[in-house]
N, C-alpha and C positions, 0 to 999 in steps of 0.2 A: 622307483613306483611311476608309472606313467600314467596320468588320468587323461582320458578322453572326454574333455568337456569342451563346450564351445567357448570361444575366446572374443568377446567383442568390447573393445576398449574403445569405440567412437561413440561418444555420447550423443552425437548429432543423429545417429540411426535408433536411440533408445526411445520407445513410444511409452510415456509415462500416462498413467491415467490422470483423469482430470482432478481427483483427489489429491494426488500426489504434486500435482502442479500448484493446486491451491494451497496446499500446505508449504511448499517451498517458497512460493511468493507471500506467505504470511510472514515468513521469517527475514525476508528482504524488505518487506514492507515495515516491519520492526524497526530495522536497521535505519530506514530512511526516517521513520517518525523520530529515532532518537537522534539523528544528525540534525534534523529541522528543528528540532526542540532548541538547540542552541541559537537558530536563526530567529525563532520567534521571541526567544527571551532578549536576544541583543536588541531586536527592534522595540518590543514593548519596554525595555529600558530606557532607549534612546528617546521614544515617543512621550515617557513620563516624566523626562528629566526637565524639560522646557518646553515652551513654546516654539523656539527655534529647532528643537530637536524633533517635536512633532511635523512640523512643516518639513524637515530634512526627511523622515520616514515618508511622508506624502510623496516628497520628489521621488524617492526610489521605485515608486510604483508605476513613475511616467517610462521606465525603462522596461523594454520587453522580455529581456532576459531575467528580470527580476520577476517579472509578472509570471513567467514560464516556471521558475523555481518554485514559486509560492503555489501554484497551480499543480504541481508535482507534489509538494509537500502535503497539500490538502488531499490530493487523491490517494497518496501514499496513508494517510490518516483515515481516510474514508474506508479503503480497502482493510486496513489494520482493524478497524473496529468491527466491521462487518462480519469478517471472518474470524476475528476474536470471539462475538457473540456466537457464531456457529460451531467453533471448536468448545466452548462453554456448554452450548447444548448437547453436542456429542458426549461431554463428561457427565452429564445427567442420565446417560443410555439411550438418547434419542439419535437417529440418522446414523446407526453404526454399521448397518449393512450397505454393501457397496452400491445398491441401486439408489437407496434413499440418501446415501452421502454424496452420490454424483449428482442428484438432482438439486440438493441443497447448495451443492458448489456451484452449479449452472446458476441458480437463482442468485447467489452470492455476486457472481461475477455481473450478472444485469444490474443487480441494485448498485454494485460499485461503480459501473458504467453511469448509470442515472445520476448519482452523486458526484460523479466526476465531471458530467457536464454542468451540473449546478454549479459546483466549484469554478469552472471556467466561467461562467455567467457572473458569479461574484467577483472574481479578479479581474475580469475583463470588463 
């Protein structure tokens, strides 16, 4: 049996709708939040252990790489929070049509961008 169906295995040429991109990035941001939780817990533990530990944590934030990691973790947390609320609203039966789902995804990206800039201001 020979099936004449198109085969496109090049994912770079596949155009995902904005809702699919938002959903995939929500999963990726969940992984980022999970990993960054370990970093946050380590820094919290160290800062609460003693005055020396607190000053050591403050010293970490003089490093541009550490600041970038913190900004990325806060941006991932903001994205996950915004789109998690969006998913919960969809679970309630709203924004399920393609047009309203696409609009809510666009607004979610804009809100995440604003929160990301605010996180950058906070870190730097």
